[in-house]
C-alpha positions in Angstrom: -6.6 -19.3 38.1 -3.3 -17.5 38.6 -2.6 -14.1 37.2 -0.1 -15.7 34.8 -2.8 -18.0 33.4 -5.3 -15.2 33.2 -3.1 -12.9 31.3 -2.0 -15.6 28.9 -5.6 -16.6 28.4 -6.5 -13.0 27.5 -3.6 -12.8 25.0 -4.7 -16.1 23.5 -8.2 -14.8 23.1 -7.0 -11.6 21.3 -4.7 -13.6 19.1 -7.5 -16.1 18.2 -9.7 -13.1 17.2 -6.9 -11.7 15.1 -6.5 -15.2 13.5 -10.2 -15.3 12.6 -9.9 -11.9 11.0 -6.7 -12.8 9.1 -8.4 -16.0 7.8 -11.3 -13.9 6.5 -8.8 -11.7 4.7 -7.3 -14.8 3.1 -10.8 -15.8 1.9 -11.3 -12.3 0.4 -8.0 -12.5 -1.5 -8.9 -16.0 -2.8 -12.3 -14.7 -4.0 -10.6 -11.8 -5.9 -8.0 -14.1 -7.3 -10.6 -16.6 -8.5 -12.4 -13.8 -10.4 -9.7 -13.8 -13.0 -9.2 -11.2 -15.7 -12.0 -9.0 -16.8 -13.1 -8.7 -20.4 -11.3 -6.1 -22.5 -12.5 -2.5 -22.7 -11.8 0.4 -25.2 -12.3 3.1 -22.5 -10.1 6.1 -23.0 -7.8 6.6 -20.0 -5.4 9.3 -18.7 -2.2 8.2 -17.0 -0.7 10.6 -14.5 3.0 10.3 -13.5 4.0 12.8 -10.8 7.8 13.1 -10.7 10.5 14.9 -8.8 13.9 13.9 -10.1 14.6 10.2 -10.7 15.0 10.7 -14.5 16.5 7.3 -15.1 13.6 5.5 -13.3 11.1 7.7 -15.2 12.7 6.7 -18.5 12.2 3.0 -17.8 8.6 3.6 -16.7 7.8 5.6 -19.8 9.1 2.8 -22.0 6.7 0.4 -20.1 3.8 2.8 -20.7 4.6 3.2 -24.4 4.6 -0.5 -24.8 1.1 -1.0 -23.5 -1.3 -2.9 -25.6 -4.2 -0.5 -24.9 -4.6 1.7 -28.1 -2.3 4.7 -28.0 -5.0 6.9 -29.3 -7.1 6.0 -26.2 -4.2 6.4 -23.8 -3.1 9.9 -22.7 0.1 10.1 -20.5 0.9 13.3 -18.5 4.2 13.6 -16.7 3.8 16.3 -14.0 7.1 17.7 -13.0 7.3 18.8 -9.3 10.2 21.2 -9.7 12.8 18.6 -10.6 16.4 19.4 -10.6 17.1 16.7 -13.2 16.3 17.0 -17.0 12.8 15.6 -16.9 11.5 18.0 -19.5 14.2 17.0 -22.0 13.5 13.3 -21.5 9.7 13.7 -22.0 10.2 16.1 -24.9 12.5 13.6 -26.7 10.1 10.7 -26.2 7.1 12.9 -27.2 8.4 13.5 -30.7 7.6 9.8 -31.4 4.7 9.6 -29.0 2.1 12.4 -29.5 0.0 11.1 -26.6 2.8 11.9 -24.1 2.6 15.3 -22.5 4.8 17.3 -20.1 3.3 19.5 -17.4 5.5 21.7 -15.2 4.0 22.3 -11.7 3.6 26.1 -11.3 1.4 26.4 -8.2 2.3 24.6 -5.0 4.7 21.8 -4.4 4.4 18.1 -3.6 2.7 15.1 -5.0 -0.8 16.2 -4.1 -0.4 19.4 -6.0 1.1 17.5 -9.0 -1.8 15.1 -9.0 -4.3 17.9 -8.8 -2.6 19.7 -11.8 -2.7 16.5 -13.7 -6.4 15.8 -13.1 -7.2 19.4 -14.1 -5.3 18.8 -17.4 -6.7 15.3 -18.1 -8.8 14.8 -21.2 -10.4 11.6 -20.0 -12.6 10.7 -17.0 -10.7 7.6 -16.1 -7.4 8.4 -14.4 -4.6 6.0 -13.5 -1.8 7.1 -11.1 1.7 5.6 -11.4 4.8 6.5 -9.4 7.7 7.5 -11.5 10.0 4.7 -10.1 7.5 1.9 -10.7 7.6 -0.7 -13.5 4.6 -2.5 -15.1 3.7 -5.1 -17.7 2.3 -4.4 -21.2 -1.3 -5.3 -20.2 -1.7 -3.1 -17.2 -3.6 -0.1 -18.8 -6.0 -2.4 -20.7 -6.7 -4.4 -17.5 -7.5 -1.2 -15.5 -9.9 -0.1 -18.2 -11.5 -3.5 -18.2 -11.8 -3.6 -14.4 -13.6 -0.3 -14.4 -16.1 -1.5 -16.9 -16.6 -4.9 -15.2 -17.0 -3.4 -11.7 -18.3 0.2 -11.9 -16.7 2.3 -9.2 -15.2 5.7 -8.4 -11.9 4.5 -6.9 -10.0 1.3 -7.8 -7.3 0.0 -5.4 -4.6 -1.9 -7.2 -1.7 -4.2 -6.2 1.9 -3.2 -5.8 4.8 -5.6 -5.3 8.0 -4.6 -3.6 11.3 -6.2 -4.6 14.6 -5.9 -2.7 17.7 -7.8 -1.4 19.5 -8.1 1.9 18.0 -8.0 5.3 16.5 -4.5 5.0 15.1 -5.3 1.6 13.5 -8.6 2.7 11.8 -7.0 5.6 10.3 -4.4 3.2 9.2 -7.0 0.8 7.4 -9.0 3.5 6.0 -5.9 5.1 4.5 -4.7 1.8 2.9 -8.1 1.1 1.3 -8.0 4.5 0.1 -4.4 4.0 -1.5 -5.5 0.6 -3.3 -8.2 2.5 -4.5 -5.6 5.0 -5.7 -3.4 2.1 -7.8 -6.2 0.7 -9.0 -7.3 4.1 -10.1 -4.0 5.4 -11.9 -3.3 2.1 -13.7 -6.7 2.4 -14.8 -5.6 5.9 -16.3 -2.4 4.5 -13.7 -0.2 6.2 -10.9 0.2 3.7 -7.9 1.9 5.4 -5.0 1.5 2.9 -4.3 2.4 -0.7 -1.0 2.7 -2.6 -0.5 5.7 -4.8 2.1 3.8 -6.9 -0.9 2.1 -8.5 -4.3 3.7 -8.0 -7.2 4.6 -10.4 -10.2 6.8 -10.1 -12.7 8.8 -12.0 -11.9 12.4 -12.5 -15.5 13.4 -11.9 -15.4 11.6 -8.5 -12.1 13.3 -7.6 -13.6 16.7 -8.3 -16.9 15.9 -6.5 -15.1 15.1 -3.2 -12.9 18.1 -3.5 -9.7 16.3 -4.4 -7.0 17.4 -1.9 -8.6 20.7 -1.1 -7.9 21.9 2.4 -5.3 19.2 3.2 -1.9 20.7 4.3 0.0 17.5 4.7 2.6 16.6 2.1 2.1 12.8 2.4 -0.9 10.6 2.1 -2.2 11.4 -1.3 -3.5 7.8 -1.6 -5.0 7.2 1.9 -6.4 10.8 2.0 -8.2 10.3 -1.3 -9.5 6.9 -0.2 -11.0 8.3 3.0 -12.6 11.2 1.2 -14.2 8.9 -1.3 -15.4 6.6 1.5 -16.9 9.5 3.6 -18.6 10.8 0.5 -20.3 7.4 -0.1 -18.3 6.7 -3.3 -17.9 3.2 -4.5 -14.4 1.7 -3.8 -13.3 -1.6 -5.4 -10.2 -3.8 -5.4 -8.7 -5.7 -8.4 -5.9 -8.2 -8.2 -5.7 -9.4 -11.8 -2.0 -10.5 -12.4 -1.6 -8.0 -15.2 -2.5 -5.1 -12.9 0.6 -5.3 -10.7 3.4 -2.8 -10.6 6.8 -3.3 -9.2 8.7 -0.9 -7.0 12.2 -1.2 -5.5 12.6 -1.4 -1.8 14.5 1.5 -0.2 18.2 0.7 -0.7 19.3 1.5 2.9 17.7 1.1 6.3 17.9 4.9 6.8 15.9 5.6 3.7 13.5 2.9 4.6 13.0 4.5 8.1 12.4 7.9 6.5 9.9 6.4 4.1 8.0 4.7 6.9 7.9 7.8 9.0 6.3 9.6 6.0 3.8 6.8 5.4 2.8 6.5 9.1 2.1 10.2 9.2 -0.6 9.9 6.6 -2.7 7.6 8.7 -4.2 10.6 10.4 -6.5 10.8 7.4 -8.3 7.7 8.7 -11.2 8.9 10.9 -12.8 5.6 11.7 -12.7 4.9 15.5 -13.5 1.2 15.1 -10.9 0.6 12.4 -8.3 2.7 14.2 -8.9 0.7 17.4 -8.5 -2.6 15.7 -5.4 -1.4 14.0 -4.0 -0.3 17.3 -4.7 -3.7 18.9 -3.0 -5.4 15.9 0.1 -3.2 16.3 0.4 -3.8 20.1 -0.4 -7.5 20.2 3.1 -8.8 19.2 4.6 -6.4 21.7 2.4 -7.7 24.4 3.2 -11.3 23.5 6.9 -10.5 23.5 6.9 -8.7 26.8 4.8 -11.2 28.6 6.8 -14.1 27.2 10.1 -12.5 28.5 8.5 -11.8 31.9 7.2 -15.4 32.1 10.6 -16.8 31.3 12.2 -14.6 33.9 9.8 -14.9 36.8 7.4 -17.8 36.5 7.9 -20.8 38.8 6.3 -24.2 39.2 3.0 -23.8 41.0 2.1 -20.6 39.2 0.1 -22.4 36.5 3.3 -23.0 34.6 2.0 -25.6 32.2 -1.3 -23.8 31.4 0.5 -20.5 31.0 3.0 -21.8 28.5 0.4 -23.8 26.6 -1.7 -20.7 26.2 1.3 -18.6 25.3 2.4 -21.0 22.6 -1.1 -21.2 21.3 -1.3 -17.4 21.3 1.9 -17.0 19.3 0.7 -19.6 16.8 -2.7 -18.0 16.4 -0.9 -14.6 15.7 1.8 -15.7 13.4 0.5 -18.7 11.4 -2.4 -16.9 9.6 -0.2 -13.9 9.1 2.5 -15.9 7.4 -0.1 -17.7 5.4 -1.8 -14.6 4.1 1.6 -13.1 3.2 2.3 -16.3 1.3 -1.0 -15.9 -0.5 0.1 -12.4 -1.7 3.5 -13.7 -2.8 1.9 -16.4 -4.9 -0.6 -14.0 -6.4 2.3 -11.8 -7.4 3.8 -14.7 -9.3 6.8 -15.1 -6.9 6.5 -18.9 -6.9 7.8 -20.7 -3.8 7.1 -19.0 -0.5 9.5 -18.9 2.5 7.4 -19.1 5.7 10.4 -18.8 8.1 11.7 -15.7 6.3 8.2 -14.2 6.4 7.8 -14.9 10.1 11.1 -13.3 11.0 10.5 -10.3 8.8 7.0 -9.7 9.9 7.9 -10.1 13.6 10.6 -7.5 13.0 8.1 -5.2 11.3 5.5 -5.8 14.1 8.0 -4.7 16.7 9.2 -1.5 15.1 5.8 -0.5 13.6 4.4 1.0 16.9 7.6 2.9 17.4 7.4 4.4 13.9 3.7 5.2 14.5 4.6 7.2 17.6 7.7 8.9 16.1 5.7 10.0 13.0 3.7 12.3 15.3 6.7 14.5 16.0 9.4 13.6 13.4 9.5 15.6 10.1 12.0 13.8 7.9 13.4 15.1 4.7 12.1 13.5 1.5 13.5 14.3 -2.0 15.2 17.4 -0.6 12.2 18.7 1.3 11.1 18.7 4.9 7.9 16.7 5.1 4.9 18.5 6.8 
């Protein structure tokens, strides 16, 4: 067996193992999707909306929250203003005149989303808390569906789905990337090692938040979602996932590649909260596999000659690429269908996911040293 064949065989073995894992994720998504909607619940719930500027996006979200079919008297909404330079207080005050359950809270101590969430939790009247990013949109049944999900599957933290929408090459890459990350969220949870959460749509019990110490002792600006997930997990708290179609929120992709890069540097920096050596190793292999396939394929094209196991090398390489990309494109399609997007586009998904897979390791390394600005602040 030549060195070429041996290396290609190893790459195929790793790709096949990843394919088996991805197919298990698909099965987990299918099980959650088959569960359907949970029965209604009249649980009281507090909605927290941390905000810094973005008053126009906030206005649209508040209209969505006011239109919810969960009883208003059981739905408290608190907007926590993280030192905005836009007229957030005026907007909330104007809407609150016709909506007594809407409250405005100005962040006095600390800065950042974690401080805003903590202030909101401290002010919340109800034990069930639902986080929503100020630039998200949601359907009228979302709050009722969250309350029902907590009643049907008792837990301390509920991971919920987010759909990204965007146009152009940069937007499409973000859309496909987020669909794949949602699949990873469900998949790692089904393995008993949840690594990902999305703060744009996340629910928990206030009592559990307080019991694990909230964000106490954490000095990083980013990672409110992943940090809380890992604290809950280490404390032995129950974490569940729900994918009911009424639970989804929509967020816009970053409008430019520069803003998308800054956003991903910020997101990658929060993965330091994950202290699971096994999960981290598997994630590292997943990140490096497409790079290894690409580099070895280029080297094989440039250097391999007849007599070096040419046929076997290329057969194994093609099989390795197929084992890596086909299940990944399929699971991304599963997420798109679950989000109600209708027809999937496998070729678009493949190109976008390959692009993401090639830049993701670079982002991961750069996030260790880069400190980009976000909403006018330098991220720690």
